[in-house]
PDB file of N, CA, C and O in Angstrom, chain B, residues numbered from 101:
ATOM      1  N   UNK B 101      42.526 -96.198   5.403  1.00  0.00           N
ATOM      2  CA  UNK B 101      42.138 -97.403   6.105  1.00  0.00           C
ATOM      3  C   UNK B 101      42.274 -98.630   5.213  1.00  0.00           C
ATOM      4  O   UNK B 101      42.630 -99.706   5.692  1.00  0.00           O
ATOM      5  N   UNK B 102      41.995 -98.479   3.918  1.00  0.00           N
ATOM      6  CA  UNK B 102      41.993 -99.640   3.036  1.00  0.00           C
ATOM      7  C   UNK B 102      43.359-100.311   2.936  1.00  0.00           C
ATOM      8  O   UNK B 102      43.429-101.534   2.815  1.00  0.00           O
ATOM      9  N   UNK B 103      44.441 -99.547   2.983  1.00  0.00           N
ATOM     10  CA  UNK B 103      45.766-100.158   2.883  1.00  0.00           C
ATOM     11  C   UNK B 103      46.031-101.075   4.073  1.00  0.00           C
ATOM     12  O   UNK B 103      46.738-102.072   3.928  1.00  0.00           O
ATOM     13  N   UNK B 104      45.488-100.763   5.232  1.00  0.00           N
ATOM     14  CA  UNK B 104      45.627-101.619   6.406  1.00  0.00           C
ATOM     15  C   UNK B 104      44.809-102.896   6.298  1.00  0.00           C
ATOM     16  O   UNK B 104      45.133-103.897   6.938  1.00  0.00           O
ATOM     17  N   UNK B 105      43.758-102.869   5.497  1.00  0.00           N
ATOM     18  CA  UNK B 105      42.901-104.046   5.331  1.00  0.00           C
ATOM     19  C   UNK B 105      43.518-105.105   4.418  1.00  0.00           C
ATOM     20  O   UNK B 105      43.138-106.275   4.484  1.00  0.00           O
ATOM     21  N   UNK B 106      44.447-104.714   3.583  1.00  0.00           N
ATOM     22  CA  UNK B 106      45.039-105.665   2.641  1.00  0.00           C
ATOM     23  C   UNK B 106      45.646-106.867   3.354  1.00  0.00           C
ATOM     24  O   UNK B 106      45.603-107.982   2.834  1.00  0.00           O
ATOM     25  N   UNK B 107      46.204-106.652   4.529  1.00  0.00           N
ATOM     26  CA  UNK B 107      46.823-107.765   5.261  1.00  0.00           C
ATOM     27  C   UNK B 107      45.779-108.717   5.841  1.00  0.00           C
ATOM     28  O   UNK B 107      46.120-109.825   6.254  1.00  0.00           O
ATOM     29  N   UNK B 108      44.508-108.300   5.876  1.00  0.00           N
ATOM     30  CA  UNK B 108      43.433-109.145   6.407  1.00  0.00           C
ATOM     31  C   UNK B 108      42.761-110.011   5.343  1.00  0.00           C
ATOM     32  O   UNK B 108      41.990-110.909   5.681  1.00  0.00           O
ATOM     33  N   UNK B 109      43.042-109.756   4.057  1.00  0.00           N
ATOM     34  CA  UNK B 109      42.394-110.515   2.986  1.00  0.00           C
ATOM     35  C   UNK B 109      42.732-111.993   3.133  1.00  0.00           C
ATOM     36  O   UNK B 109      43.886-112.362   3.352  1.00  0.00           O
ATOM     37  N   UNK B 110      41.708-112.830   3.009  1.00  0.00           N
ATOM     38  CA  UNK B 110      41.779-114.293   3.178  1.00  0.00           C
ATOM     39  C   UNK B 110      42.056-114.711   4.610  1.00  0.00           C
ATOM     40  O   UNK B 110      42.464-115.846   4.854  1.00  0.00           O
ATOM     41  N   UNK B 111      41.841-113.811   5.561  1.00  0.00           N
ATOM     42  CA  UNK B 111      41.946-114.125   6.987  1.00  0.00           C
ATOM     43  C   UNK B 111      40.569-113.940   7.621  1.00  0.00           C
ATOM     44  O   UNK B 111      39.721-113.229   7.082  1.00  0.00           O
ATOM     45  N   UNK B 112      40.357-114.578   8.757  1.00  0.00           N
ATOM     46  CA  UNK B 112      39.098-114.435   9.479  1.00  0.00           C
ATOM     47  C   UNK B 112      39.101-113.110  10.228  1.00  0.00           C
ATOM     48  O   UNK B 112      40.043-112.791  10.953  1.00  0.00           O
ATOM     49  N   UNK B 113      38.026-112.341  10.041  1.00  0.00           N
ATOM     50  CA  UNK B 113      37.890-111.047  10.690  1.00  0.00           C
ATOM     51  C   UNK B 113      36.555-110.965  11.421  1.00  0.00           C
ATOM     52  O   UNK B 113      35.613-111.699  11.121  1.00  0.00           O
ATOM     53  N   UNK B 114      36.501-110.062  12.375  1.00  0.00           N
ATOM     54  CA  UNK B 114      35.263-109.716  13.063  1.00  0.00           C
ATOM     55  C   UNK B 114      34.962-108.267  12.723  1.00  0.00           C
ATOM     56  O   UNK B 114      35.839-107.406  12.788  1.00  0.00           O
ATOM     57  N   UNK B 115      33.717-108.009  12.362  1.00  0.00           N
ATOM     58  CA  UNK B 115      33.303-106.660  11.998  1.00  0.00           C
ATOM     59  C   UNK B 115      32.133-106.251  12.880  1.00  0.00           C
ATOM     60  O   UNK B 115      31.122-106.949  12.954  1.00  0.00           O
ATOM     61  N   UNK B 116      32.283-105.119  13.542  1.00  0.00           N
ATOM     62  CA  UNK B 116      31.193-104.524  14.311  1.00  0.00           C
ATOM     63  C   UNK B 116      30.640-103.388  13.457  1.00  0.00           C
ATOM     64  O   UNK B 116      31.392-102.525  13.003  1.00  0.00           O
ATOM     65  N   UNK B 117      29.338-103.390  13.240  1.00  0.00           N
ATOM     66  CA  UNK B 117      28.726-102.347  12.428  1.00  0.00           C
ATOM     67  C   UNK B 117      28.217-101.222  13.327  1.00  0.00           C
ATOM     68  O   UNK B 117      28.137-101.367  14.547  1.00  0.00           O
ATOM     69  N   UNK B 118      27.879-100.114  12.702  1.00  0.00           N
ATOM     70  CA  UNK B 118      27.442 -98.943  13.468  1.00  0.00           C
ATOM     71  C   UNK B 118      26.125 -99.178  14.200  1.00  0.00           C
ATOM     72  O   UNK B 118      25.800 -98.443  15.133  1.00  0.00           O
ATOM     73  N   UNK B 119      25.364-100.187  13.794  1.00  0.00           N
ATOM     74  CA  UNK B 119      24.138-100.515  14.527  1.00  0.00           C
ATOM     75  C   UNK B 119      24.364-101.591  15.584  1.00  0.00           C
ATOM     76  O   UNK B 119      23.404-102.079  16.181  1.00  0.00           O
ATOM     77  N   UNK B 120      25.636-101.973  15.826  1.00  0.00           N
ATOM     78  CA  UNK B 120      25.982-102.882  16.911  1.00  0.00           C
ATOM     79  C   UNK B 120      25.989-104.356  16.558  1.00  0.00           C
ATOM     80  O   UNK B 120      26.123-105.194  17.449  1.00  0.00           O
ATOM     81  N   UNK B 121      25.849-104.700  15.290  1.00  0.00           N
ATOM     82  CA  UNK B 121      25.867-106.106  14.895  1.00  0.00           C
ATOM     83  C   UNK B 121      27.314-106.592  14.773  1.00  0.00           C
ATOM     84  O   UNK B 121      28.219-105.809  14.486  1.00  0.00           O
ATOM     85  N   UNK B 122      27.519-107.905  14.996  1.00  0.00           N
ATOM     86  CA  UNK B 122      28.850-108.503  14.961  1.00  0.00           C
ATOM     87  C   UNK B 122      28.866-109.605  13.911  1.00  0.00           C
ATOM     88  O   UNK B 122      28.171-110.612  14.045  1.00  0.00           O
ATOM     89  N   UNK B 123      29.664-109.407  12.866  1.00  0.00           N
ATOM     90  CA  UNK B 123      29.805-110.384  11.794  1.00  0.00           C
ATOM     91  C   UNK B 123      31.211-110.967  11.834  1.00  0.00           C
ATOM     92  O   UNK B 123      32.181-110.245  12.065  1.00  0.00           O
ATOM     93  N   UNK B 124      31.321-112.283  11.606  1.00  0.00           N
ATOM     94  CA  UNK B 124      32.614-112.959  11.560  1.00  0.00           C
ATOM     95  C   UNK B 124      32.665-113.760  10.263  1.00  0.00           C
ATOM     96  O   UNK B 124      31.715-114.463   9.920  1.00  0.00           O
ATOM     97  N   UNK B 125      33.783-113.649   9.547  1.00  0.00           N
ATOM     98  CA  UNK B 125      33.933-114.399   8.314  1.00  0.00           C
ATOM     99  C   UNK B 125      35.293-114.154   7.693  1.00  0.00           C
ATOM    100  O   UNK B 125      36.123-113.438   8.252  1.00  0.00           O
ATOM    101  N   UNK B 126      35.515-114.749   6.541  1.00  0.00           N
ATOM    102  CA  UNK B 126      36.771-114.592   5.823  1.00  0.00           C
ATOM    103  C   UNK B 126      36.672-113.375   4.909  1.00  0.00           C
ATOM    104  O   UNK B 126      35.805-113.311   4.037  1.00  0.00           O
ATOM    105  N   UNK B 127      37.567-112.413   5.117  1.00  0.00           N
ATOM    106  CA  UNK B 127      37.574-111.211   4.289  1.00  0.00           C
ATOM    107  C   UNK B 127      38.057-111.584   2.889  1.00  0.00           C
ATOM    108  O   UNK B 127      39.193-112.026   2.712  1.00  0.00           O
ATOM    109  N   UNK B 128      37.193-111.402   1.906  1.00  0.00           N
ATOM    110  CA  UNK B 128      37.540-111.731   0.526  1.00  0.00           C
ATOM    111  C   UNK B 128      37.884-110.505  -0.294  1.00  0.00           C
ATOM    112  O   UNK B 128      38.594-110.609  -1.295  1.00  0.00           O
ATOM    113  N   UNK B 129      37.393-109.343   0.114  1.00  0.00           N
ATOM    114  CA  UNK B 129      37.697-108.145  -0.642  1.00  0.00           C
ATOM    115  C   UNK B 129      37.050-106.917  -0.045  1.00  0.00           C
ATOM    116  O   UNK B 129      36.217-106.999   0.857  1.00  0.00           O
ATOM    117  N   UNK B 130      37.461-105.758  -0.578  1.00  0.00           N
ATOM    118  CA  UNK B 130      36.931-104.473  -0.133  1.00  0.00           C
ATOM    119  C   UNK B 130      37.229-103.465  -1.227  1.00  0.00           C
ATOM    120  O   UNK B 130      38.038-103.724  -2.118  1.00  0.00           O
ATOM    121  N   UNK B 131      36.573-102.318  -1.158  1.00  0.00           N
ATOM    122  CA  UNK B 131      36.846-101.271  -2.139  1.00  0.00           C
ATOM    123  C   UNK B 131      37.229 -99.976  -1.427  1.00  0.00           C
ATOM    124  O   UNK B 131      37.414 -99.958  -0.210  1.00  0.00           O
ATOM    125  N   UNK B 132      37.345 -98.890  -2.198  1.00  0.00           N
ATOM    126  CA  UNK B 132      37.821 -97.621  -1.645  1.00  0.00           C
ATOM    127  C   UNK B 132      36.867 -97.024  -0.616  1.00  0.00           C
ATOM    128  O   UNK B 132      37.277 -96.182   0.183  1.00  0.00           O
ATOM    129  N   UNK B 133      35.599 -97.444  -0.618  1.00  0.00           N
ATOM    130  CA  UNK B 133      34.659 -96.939   0.400  1.00  0.00           C
ATOM    131  C   UNK B 133      34.459 -97.949   1.527  1.00  0.00           C
ATOM    132  O   UNK B 133      33.516 -97.835   2.310  1.00  0.00           O
ATOM    133  N   UNK B 134      35.343 -98.931   1.604  1.00  0.00           N
ATOM    134  CA  UNK B 134      35.368 -99.966   2.633  1.00  0.00           C
ATOM    135  C   UNK B 134      34.113-100.840   2.603  1.00  0.00           C
ATOM    136  O   UNK B 134      33.728-101.395   3.632  1.00  0.00           O
ATOM    137  N   UNK B 135      33.469-100.971   1.434  1.00  0.00           N
ATOM    138  CA  UNK B 135      32.459-102.013   1.293  1.00  0.00           C
ATOM    139  C   UNK B 135      33.198-103.337   1.448  1.00  0.00           C
ATOM    140  O   UNK B 135      34.254-103.536   0.847  1.00  0.00           O
ATOM    141  N   UNK B 136      32.648-104.238   2.249  1.00  0.00           N
ATOM    142  CA  UNK B 136      33.350-105.459   2.646  1.00  0.00           C
ATOM    143  C   UNK B 136      32.657-106.684   2.063  1.00  0.00           C
ATOM    144  O   UNK B 136      31.429-106.774   2.072  1.00  0.00           O
ATOM    145  N   UNK B 137      33.450-107.629   1.557  1.00  0.00           N
ATOM    146  CA  UNK B 137      32.936-108.927   1.122  1.00  0.00           C
ATOM    147  C   UNK B 137      33.465-109.973   2.091  1.00  0.00           C
ATOM    148  O   UNK B 137      34.675-110.153   2.226  1.00  0.00           O
ATOM    149  N   UNK B 138      32.540-110.667   2.770  1.00  0.00           N
ATOM    150  CA  UNK B 138      32.898-111.756   3.680  1.00  0.00           C
ATOM    151  C   UNK B 138      32.400-113.073   3.106  1.00  0.00           C
ATOM    152  O   UNK B 138      31.305-113.136   2.546  1.00  0.00           O
ATOM    153  N   UNK B 139      33.195-114.118   3.241  1.00  0.00           N
ATOM    154  CA  UNK B 139      32.789-115.460   2.834  1.00  0.00           C
ATOM    155  C   UNK B 139      32.742-116.341   4.078  1.00  0.00           C
ATOM    156  O   UNK B 139      33.402-116.049   5.075  1.00  0.00           O
ATOM    157  N   UNK B 140      31.969-117.410   4.019  1.00  0.00           N
ATOM    158  CA  UNK B 140      31.805-118.329   5.162  1.00  0.00           C
ATOM    159  C   UNK B 140      31.489-117.530   6.423  1.00  0.00           C
ATOM    160  O   UNK B 140      32.081-117.764   7.477  1.00  0.00           O
ATOM    161  N   UNK B 141      30.566-116.596   6.313  1.00  0.00           N
ATOM    162  CA  UNK B 141      30.316-115.667   7.425  1.00  0.00           C
ATOM    163  C   UNK B 141      29.117-116.075   8.263  1.00  0.00           C
ATOM    164  O   UNK B 141      28.259-116.848   7.837  1.00  0.00           O
ATOM    165  N   UNK B 142      29.092-115.533   9.453  1.00  0.00           N
ATOM    166  CA  UNK B 142      27.948-115.681  10.348  1.00  0.00           C
ATOM    167  C   UNK B 142      27.838-114.432  11.215  1.00  0.00           C
ATOM    168  O   UNK B 142      28.812-113.708  11.424  1.00  0.00           O
ATOM    169  N   UNK B 143      26.638-114.203  11.709  1.00  0.00           N
ATOM    170  CA  UNK B 143      26.409-113.104  12.642  1.00  0.00           C
ATOM    171  C   UNK B 143      26.305-113.698  14.035  1.00  0.00           C
ATOM    172  O   UNK B 143      25.642-114.714  14.245  1.00  0.00           O
ATOM    173  N   UNK B 144      26.964-113.056  14.974  1.00  0.00           N
ATOM    174  CA  UNK B 144      26.869-113.472  16.377  1.00  0.00           C
ATOM    175  C   UNK B 144      25.897-112.539  17.090  1.00  0.00           C
ATOM    176  O   UNK B 144      26.099-111.326  17.147  1.00  0.00           O
ATOM    177  N   UNK B 145      24.840-113.136  17.631  1.00  0.00           N
ATOM    178  CA  UNK B 145      23.803-112.373  18.316  1.00  0.00           C
ATOM    179  C   UNK B 145      23.910-112.667  19.813  1.00  0.00           C
ATOM    180  O   UNK B 145      23.754-113.810  20.243  1.00  0.00           O
ATOM    181  N   UNK B 146      24.177-111.631  20.592  1.00  0.00           N
ATOM    182  CA  UNK B 146      24.378-111.771  22.036  1.00  0.00           C
ATOM    183  C   UNK B 146      23.074-111.545  22.781  1.00  0.00           C
ATOM    184  O   UNK B 146      22.224-110.765  22.351  1.00  0.00           O
ATOM    185  N   UNK B 147      22.927-112.242  23.913  1.00  0.00           N
ATOM    186  CA  UNK B 147      21.722-112.136  24.720  1.00  0.00           C
ATOM    187  C   UNK B 147      22.099-112.283  26.190  1.00  0.00           C
ATOM    188  O   UNK B 147      22.985-113.073  26.518  1.00  0.00           O
ATOM    189  N   UNK B 148      21.448-111.542  27.080  1.00  0.00           N
ATOM    190  CA  UNK B 148      21.732-111.696  28.511  1.00  0.00           C
ATOM    191  C   UNK B 148      21.124-112.962  29.100  1.00  0.00           C
ATOM    192  O   UNK B 148      21.463-113.346  30.220  1.00  0.00           O
ATOM    193  N   UNK B 149      20.215-113.626  28.351  1.00  0.00           N
ATOM    194  CA  UNK B 149      19.487-114.777  28.887  1.00  0.00           C
ATOM    195  C   UNK B 149      19.918-116.121  28.340  1.00  0.00           C
ATOM    196  O   UNK B 149      19.645-117.154  28.951  1.00  0.00           O
ATOM    197  N   UNK B 150      20.583-116.125  27.206  1.00  0.00           N
ATOM    198  CA  UNK B 150      21.012-117.385  26.601  1.00  0.00           C
ATOM    199  C   UNK B 150      22.350-117.183  25.909  1.00  0.00           C
ATOM    200  O   UNK B 150      22.835-116.058  25.783  1.00  0.00           O
ATOM    201  N   UNK B 151      22.944-118.290  25.460  1.00  0.00           N
ATOM    202  CA  UNK B 151      24.248-118.214  24.820  1.00  0.00           C
ATOM    203  C   UNK B 151      24.199-117.451  23.507  1.00  0.00           C
ATOM    204  O   UNK B 151      23.129-117.063  23.037  1.00  0.00           O
ATOM    205  N   UNK B 152      25.358-117.245  22.931  1.00  0.00           N
ATOM    206  CA  UNK B 152      25.477-116.515  21.673  1.00  0.00           C
ATOM    207  C   UNK B 152      24.874-117.354  20.544  1.00  0.00           C
ATOM    208  O   UNK B 152      25.230-118.517  20.359  1.00  0.00           O
ATOM    209  N   UNK B 153      23.961-116.745  19.801  1.00  0.00           N
ATOM    210  CA  UNK B 153      23.379-117.402  18.637  1.00  0.00           C
ATOM    211  C   UNK B 153      24.217-117.034  17.428  1.00  0.00           C
ATOM    212  O   UNK B 153      24.557-115.867  17.231  1.00  0.00           O
ATOM    213  N   UNK B 154      24.555-118.038  16.612  1.00  0.00           N
ATOM    214  CA  UNK B 154      25.317-117.786  15.393  1.00  0.00           C
ATOM    215  C   UNK B 154      24.416-118.056  14.194  1.00  0.00           C
ATOM    216  O   UNK B 154      23.980-119.185  13.969  1.00  0.00           O
ATOM    217  N   UNK B 155      24.150-117.011  13.438  1.00  0.00           N
ATOM    218  CA  UNK B 155      23.288-117.113  12.263  1.00  0.00           C
ATOM    219  C   UNK B 155      24.178-117.227  11.030  1.00  0.00           C
ATOM    220  O   UNK B 155      24.925-116.302  10.712  1.00  0.00           O
ATOM    221  N   UNK B 156      24.099-118.345  10.346  1.00  0.00           N
ATOM    222  CA  UNK B 156      24.926-118.605   9.170  1.00  0.00           C
ATOM    223  C   UNK B 156      24.456-117.719   8.016  1.00  0.00           C
ATOM    224  O   UNK B 156      23.267-117.682   7.696  1.00  0.00           O
ATOM    225  N   UNK B 157      25.400-117.004   7.395  1.00  0.00           N
ATOM    226  CA  UNK B 157      25.085-116.098   6.291  1.00  0.00           C
ATOM    227  C   UNK B 157      25.743-116.511   4.981  1.00  0.00           C
ATOM    228  O   UNK B 157      25.212-116.216   3.911  1.00  0.00           O
ATOM    229  N   UNK B 158      26.880-117.184   5.043  1.00  0.00           N
ATOM    230  CA  UNK B 158      27.610-117.537   3.822  1.00  0.00           C
ATOM    231  C   UNK B 158      28.324-116.322   3.256  1.00  0.00           C
ATOM    232  O   UNK B 158      29.024-115.618   3.983  1.00  0.00           O
ATOM    233  N   UNK B 159      28.150-116.069   1.950  1.00  0.00           N
ATOM    234  CA  UNK B 159      28.747-114.901   1.311  1.00  0.00           C
ATOM    235  C   UNK B 159      27.910-113.685   1.689  1.00  0.00           C
ATOM    236  O   UNK B 159      26.690-113.689   1.526  1.00  0.00           O
ATOM    237  N   UNK B 160      28.569-112.645   2.194  1.00  0.00           N
ATOM    238  CA  UNK B 160      27.835-111.500   2.763  1.00  0.00           C
ATOM    239  C   UNK B 160      28.567-110.209   2.429  1.00  0.00           C
ATOM    240  O   UNK B 160      29.793-110.141   2.512  1.00  0.00           O
ATOM    241  N   UNK B 161      27.803-109.181   2.050  1.00  0.00           N
ATOM    242  CA  UNK B 161      28.363-107.855   1.787  1.00  0.00           C
ATOM    243  C   UNK B 161      27.940-106.902   2.888  1.00  0.00           C
ATOM    244  O   UNK B 161      26.793-106.925   3.334  1.00  0.00           O
ATOM    245  N   UNK B 162      28.872-106.061   3.328  1.00  0.00           N
ATOM    246  CA  UNK B 162      28.585-105.039   4.329  1.00  0.00           C
ATOM    247  C   UNK B 162      28.979-103.690   3.737  1.00  0.00           C
ATOM    248  O   UNK B 162      30.112-103.497   3.298  1.00  0.00           O
ATOM    249  N   UNK B 163      28.037-102.772   3.733  1.00  0.00           N
ATOM    250  CA  UNK B 163      28.325-101.427   3.209  1.00  0.00           C
ATOM    251  C   UNK B 163      29.361-100.727   4.085  1.00  0.00           C
ATOM    252  O   UNK B 163      29.315-100.802   5.313  1.00  0.00           O
ATOM    253  N   UNK B 164      30.283-100.055   3.432  1.00  0.00           N
ATOM    254  CA  UNK B 164      31.366 -99.385   4.142  1.00  0.00           C
ATOM    255  C   UNK B 164      30.917 -98.344   5.139  1.00  0.00           C
ATOM    256  O   UNK B 164      31.554 -98.170   6.178  1.00  0.00           O
ATOM    257  N   UNK B 165      29.818 -97.638   4.842  1.00  0.00           N
ATOM    258  CA  UNK B 165      29.364 -96.614   5.782  1.00  0.00           C
ATOM    259  C   UNK B 165      28.733 -97.199   7.032  1.00  0.00           C
ATOM    260  O   UNK B 165      28.416 -96.459   7.964  1.00  0.00           O
ATOM    261  N   UNK B 166      28.541 -98.530   7.072  1.00  0.00           N
ATOM    262  CA  UNK B 166      28.024 -99.201   8.270  1.00  0.00           C
ATOM    263  C   UNK B 166      29.125 -99.803   9.135  1.00  0.00           C
ATOM    264  O   UNK B 166      28.851-100.251  10.248  1.00  0.00           O
ATOM    265  N   UNK B 167      30.355 -99.821   8.652  1.00  0.00           N
ATOM    266  CA  UNK B 167      31.459-100.461   9.376  1.00  0.00           C
ATOM    267  C   UNK B 167      31.982 -99.521  10.459  1.00  0.00           C
ATOM    268  O   UNK B 167      32.345 -98.378  10.182  1.00  0.00           O
ATOM    269  N   UNK B 168      32.014-100.018  11.696  1.00  0.00           N
ATOM    270  CA  UNK B 168      32.578 -99.253  12.806  1.00  0.00           C
ATOM    271  C   UNK B 168      33.977 -99.761  13.163  1.00  0.00           C
ATOM    272  O   UNK B 168      34.894 -98.963  13.361  1.00  0.00           O
ATOM    273  N   UNK B 169      34.146-101.091  13.245  1.00  0.00           N
ATOM    274  CA  UNK B 169      35.423-101.690  13.662  1.00  0.00           C
ATOM    275  C   UNK B 169      35.664-102.966  12.851  1.00  0.00           C
ATOM    276  O   UNK B 169      34.742-103.747  12.617  1.00  0.00           O
ATOM    277  N   UNK B 170      36.910-103.163  12.429  1.00  0.00           N
ATOM    278  CA  UNK B 170      37.321-104.408  11.782  1.00  0.00           C
ATOM    279  C   UNK B 170      38.566-104.907  12.502  1.00  0.00           C
ATOM    280  O   UNK B 170      39.505-104.144  12.730  1.00  0.00           O
ATOM    281  N   UNK B 171      38.571-106.181  12.857  1.00  0.00           N
ATOM    282  CA  UNK B 171      39.748-106.755  13.503  1.00  0.00           C
ATOM    283  C   UNK B 171      39.947-108.200  13.105  1.00  0.00           C
ATOM    284  O   UNK B 171      38.985-108.918  12.831  1.00  0.00           O
ATOM    285  N   UNK B 172      41.196-108.623  13.073  1.00  0.00           N
ATOM    286  CA  UNK B 172      41.506-110.016  12.746  1.00  0.00           C
ATOM    287  C   UNK B 172      41.190-110.904  13.937  1.00  0.00           C
ATOM    288  O   UNK B 172      41.421-110.524  15.085  1.00  0.00           O
ATOM    289  N   UNK B 173      40.661-112.087  13.659  1.00  0.00           N
ATOM    290  CA  UNK B 173      40.284-113.045  14.696  1.00  0.00           C
ATOM    291  C   UNK B 173      41.397-114.074  14.851  1.00  0.00           C
ATOM    292  O   UNK B 173      41.875-114.631  13.862  1.00  0.00           O
ATOM    293  N   UNK B 174      41.811-114.326  16.094  1.00  0.00           N
ATOM    294  CA  UNK B 174      42.735-115.420  16.392  1.00  0.00           C
ATOM    295  C   UNK B 174      41.888-116.692  16.386  1.00  0.00           C
ATOM    296  O   UNK B 174      41.169-116.965  17.347  1.00  0.00           O
ATOM    297  N   UNK B 175      41.971-117.466  15.307  1.00  0.00           N
ATOM    298  CA  UNK B 175      41.091-118.622  15.128  1.00  0.00           C
ATOM    299  C   UNK B 175      41.279-119.683  16.206  1.00  0.00           C
ATOM    300  O   UNK B 175      40.311-120.337  16.594  1.00  0.00           O
ATOM    301  N   UNK B 176      42.498-119.867  16.695  1.00  0.00           N
ATOM    302  CA  UNK B 176      42.743-120.847  17.755  1.00  0.00           C
ATOM    303  C   UNK B 176      42.018-120.441  19.030  1.00  0.00           C
ATOM    304  O   UNK B 176      41.345-121.260  19.656  1.00  0.00           O
ATOM    305  N   UNK B 177      42.155-119.188  19.408  1.00  0.00           N
ATOM    306  CA  UNK B 177      41.495-118.703  20.609  1.00  0.00           C
ATOM    307  C   UNK B 177      39.976-118.694  20.427  1.00  0.00           C
ATOM    308  O   UNK B 177      39.234-119.070  21.335  1.00  0.00           O
ATOM    309  N   UNK B 178      39.522-118.263  19.251  1.00  0.00           N
ATOM    310  CA  UNK B 178      38.089-118.175  18.987  1.00  0.00           C
ATOM    311  C   UNK B 178      37.432-119.554  19.063  1.00  0.00           C
ATOM    312  O   UNK B 178      36.337-119.688  19.610  1.00  0.00           O
ATOM    313  N   UNK B 179      38.087-120.568  18.524  1.00  0.00           N
ATOM    314  CA  UNK B 179      37.502-121.914  18.540  1.00  0.00           C
ATOM    315  C   UNK B 179      37.501-122.533  19.934  1.00  0.00           C
ATOM    316  O   UNK B 179      36.760-123.484  20.184  1.00  0.00           O
ATOM    317  N   UNK B 180      38.319-122.007  20.846  1.00  0.00           N
ATOM    318  CA  UNK B 180      38.349-122.559  22.204  1.00  0.00           C
ATOM    319  C   UNK B 180      37.285-121.939  23.113  1.00  0.00           C
ATOM    320  O   UNK B 180      37.108-122.395  24.243  1.00  0.00           O
ATOM    321  N   UNK B 181      36.581-120.917  22.645  1.00  0.00           N
ATOM    322  CA  UNK B 181      35.561-120.237  23.448  1.00  0.00           C
ATOM    323  C   UNK B 181      34.228-120.967  23.314  1.00  0.00           C
ATOM    324  O   UNK B 181      33.781-121.255  22.204  1.00  0.00           O
ATOM    325  N   UNK B 182      33.598-121.264  24.444  1.00  0.00           N
ATOM    326  CA  UNK B 182      32.268-121.879  24.455  1.00  0.00           C
ATOM    327  C   UNK B 182      31.231-120.763  24.368  1.00  0.00           C
ATOM    328  O   UNK B 182      30.835-120.192  25.384  1.00  0.00           O
ATOM    329  N   UNK B 183      30.796-120.459  23.148  1.00  0.00           N
ATOM    330  CA  UNK B 183      29.863-119.354  22.937  1.00  0.00           C
ATOM    331  C   UNK B 183      28.507-119.602  23.592  1.00  0.00           C
ATOM    332  O   UNK B 183      27.786-118.653  23.899  1.00  0.00           O
ATOM    333  N   UNK B 184      28.156-120.873  23.807  1.00  0.00           N
ATOM    334  CA  UNK B 184      26.867-121.162  24.439  1.00  0.00           C
ATOM    335  C   UNK B 184      26.852-120.762  25.915  1.00  0.00           C
ATOM    336  O   UNK B 184      25.782-120.643  26.512  1.00  0.00           O
ATOM    337  N   UNK B 185      28.019-120.556  26.503  1.00  0.00           N
ATOM    338  CA  UNK B 185      28.106-120.177  27.914  1.00  0.00           C
ATOM    339  C   UNK B 185      28.206-118.658  28.117  1.00  0.00           C
ATOM    340  O   UNK B 185      28.172-118.182  29.252  1.00  0.00           O
ATOM    341  N   UNK B 186      28.326-117.914  27.044  1.00  0.00           N
ATOM    342  CA  UNK B 186      28.499-116.463  27.147  1.00  0.00           C
ATOM    343  C   UNK B 186      27.142-115.778  27.213  1.00  0.00           C
ATOM    344  O   UNK B 186      26.274-116.015  26.374  1.00  0.00           O
ATOM    345  N   UNK B 187      26.968-114.928  28.216  1.00  0.00           N
ATOM    346  CA  UNK B 187      25.764-114.106  28.361  1.00  0.00           C
ATOM    347  C   UNK B 187      26.213-112.654  28.321  1.00  0.00           C
ATOM    348  O   UNK B 187      27.101-112.257  29.076  1.00  0.00           O
ATOM    349  N   UNK B 188      25.611-111.864  27.452  1.00  0.00           N
ATOM    350  CA  UNK B 188      26.021-110.466  27.339  1.00  0.00           C
ATOM    351  C   UNK B 188      24.897-109.653  26.718  1.00  0.00           C
ATOM    352  O   UNK B 188      24.109-110.157  25.918  1.00  0.00           O
ATOM    353  N   UNK B 189      24.840-108.398  27.100  1.00  0.00           N
ATOM    354  CA  UNK B 189      23.908-107.478  26.457  1.00  0.00           C
ATOM    355  C   UNK B 189      24.394-107.243  25.031  1.00  0.00           C
ATOM    356  O   UNK B 189      25.600-107.196  24.791  1.00  0.00           O
ATOM    357  N   UNK B 190      23.475-107.096  24.084  1.00  0.00           N
ATOM    358  CA  UNK B 190      23.904-106.749  22.726  1.00  0.00           C
ATOM    359  C   UNK B 190      24.617-105.402  22.720  1.00  0.00           C
ATOM    360  O   UNK B 190      24.355-104.541  23.560  1.00  0.00           O
ATOM    361  N   UNK B 191      25.515-105.236  21.766  1.00  0.00           N
ATOM    362  CA  UNK B 191      26.230-103.971  21.633  1.00  0.00           C
ATOM    363  C   UNK B 191      25.252-102.927  21.121  1.00  0.00           C
ATOM    364  O   UNK B 191      24.461-103.202  20.219  1.00  0.00           O
ATOM    365  N   UNK B 192      25.301-101.753  21.681  1.00  0.00           N
ATOM    366  CA  UNK B 192      24.411-100.687  21.230  1.00  0.00           C
ATOM    367  C   UNK B 192      24.922-100.034  19.961  1.00  0.00           C
ATOM    368  O   UNK B 192      26.033-100.310  19.509  1.00  0.00           O
ATOM    369  N   UNK B 193      24.105 -99.169  19.396  1.00  0.00           N
ATOM    370  CA  UNK B 193      24.486 -98.446  18.187  1.00  0.00           C
ATOM    371  C   UNK B 193      25.588 -97.437  18.481  1.00  0.00           C
ATOM    372  O   UNK B 193      25.676 -96.872  19.571  1.00  0.00           O
ATOM    373  N   UNK B 194      26.423 -97.233  17.469  1.00  0.00           N
ATOM    374  CA  UNK B 194      27.477 -96.204  17.569  1.00  0.00           C
ATOM    375  C   UNK B 194      26.841 -94.887  17.181  1.00  0.00           C
ATOM    376  O   UNK B 194      26.195 -94.787  16.138  1.00  0.00           O
ATOM    377  N   UNK B 195      27.019 -93.872  18.017  1.00  0.00           N
ATOM    378  CA  UNK B 195      26.442 -92.568  17.740  1.00  0.00           C
ATOM    379  C   UNK B 195      27.558 -91.639  17.311  1.00  0.00           C
ATOM    380  O   UNK B 195      28.535 -91.459  18.038  1.00  0.00           O
ATOM    381  N   UNK B 196      27.420 -91.045  16.132  1.00  0.00           N
ATOM    382  CA  UNK B 196      28.432 -90.127  15.619  1.00  0.00           C
ATOM    383  C   UNK B 196      28.037 -88.708  15.916  1.00  0.00           C
ATOM    384  O   UNK B 196      28.762 -87.778  15.563  1.00  0.00           O
TER     385      UNK B 196
END
């Protein structure tokens, strides 16, 4: 998996963790166990009653054993989305 991540370094990525949290930030690095370093990051918290809350984190580390999905973010499309208008149930935990 790590060889596929090399193309994401210094790009904006979205990471879903096994407990259902969604982090977005610039991938700065990773190691052989997929521990992730994100810079300029924030967590997106979804709610069925109000818009998406974005919690600013800055430099953030995510343990590799908590990573469920990593994907590159299309920054143009992402910036055109009105997150305050989105209502959604939070993502549930991934069960292995």
